[in-house]
N, C-alpha and C positions, 0 to 999 in steps of 0.2 A: 577217584575217577576209574571207571570200568573200561578196560581196553578190549573187551570181548567183541569179536567181529560178528555182526548180525547182518541180515539181508538189507537193513536200512543204512548201514555205514560201510558196506563192502564196496571197494573201488577196484575195477579190473586193472591188471598190471599195465595194459596198454594206455590207460588213462592217468597213470600215476606220474608225477614229476620226479619223485625220488624213489629209488628201489633199494630193497635189501640185497645183500650179496646173493642169497639163494634165488631171489626173483630175477636179478640181472643175469645169473647163470642160466636159468630156465629160458629167459627171453633170447639170449644170444647163443646158446649152445656152447658157451665157454665155461670151463670148470670153475668152481668156487675158489679153489686154491690159486688159479691163475688170476682171477679178478682181484682177489685179496692182494696178490703181489703187485698188480698194476696200481692198486690204490696206495701202496707204499712208495711209489715213485715220487721223487721231488716234483712239486708243482703239478700233480695229477689234475688234469682239466675236468674230471668228472667226479671228484671227491667232495662230499659234504660231511662235515663232522657235527654231530649233535651230541654234545657231551662226549662219552666214550664210544658212541655208536657211529659207525661208518656207513654212509649211504651213497648210492650211485645216482648222479644226475642223468636221467634217462636220455635226453636229447644229446647232451655232450658225449655220453658213452656211445650212442649210435653213430655220432659224427666221428669219434675216435676210431671205431671199427671200420667205418667206410674209408677213412683216410689212410689206413695201414694195411698193407698187403700181407704182413706177417706180424704176429703178436708173440 
């Protein structure tokens, strides 16, 4: 299976359900290290594990940011 991104399979970050840590950092202006540490919290509401890969559920992440005055 070829995982090369082409114009036919490119999905804008705003349309993705799950984000990589760099994408979540770019979207939120929160550093990658901080997002990684949040993903390690017990029962993190926006963590998706796909094998060893950690992804961020975009809507839950946005809700988490909205609900917290300080991270």
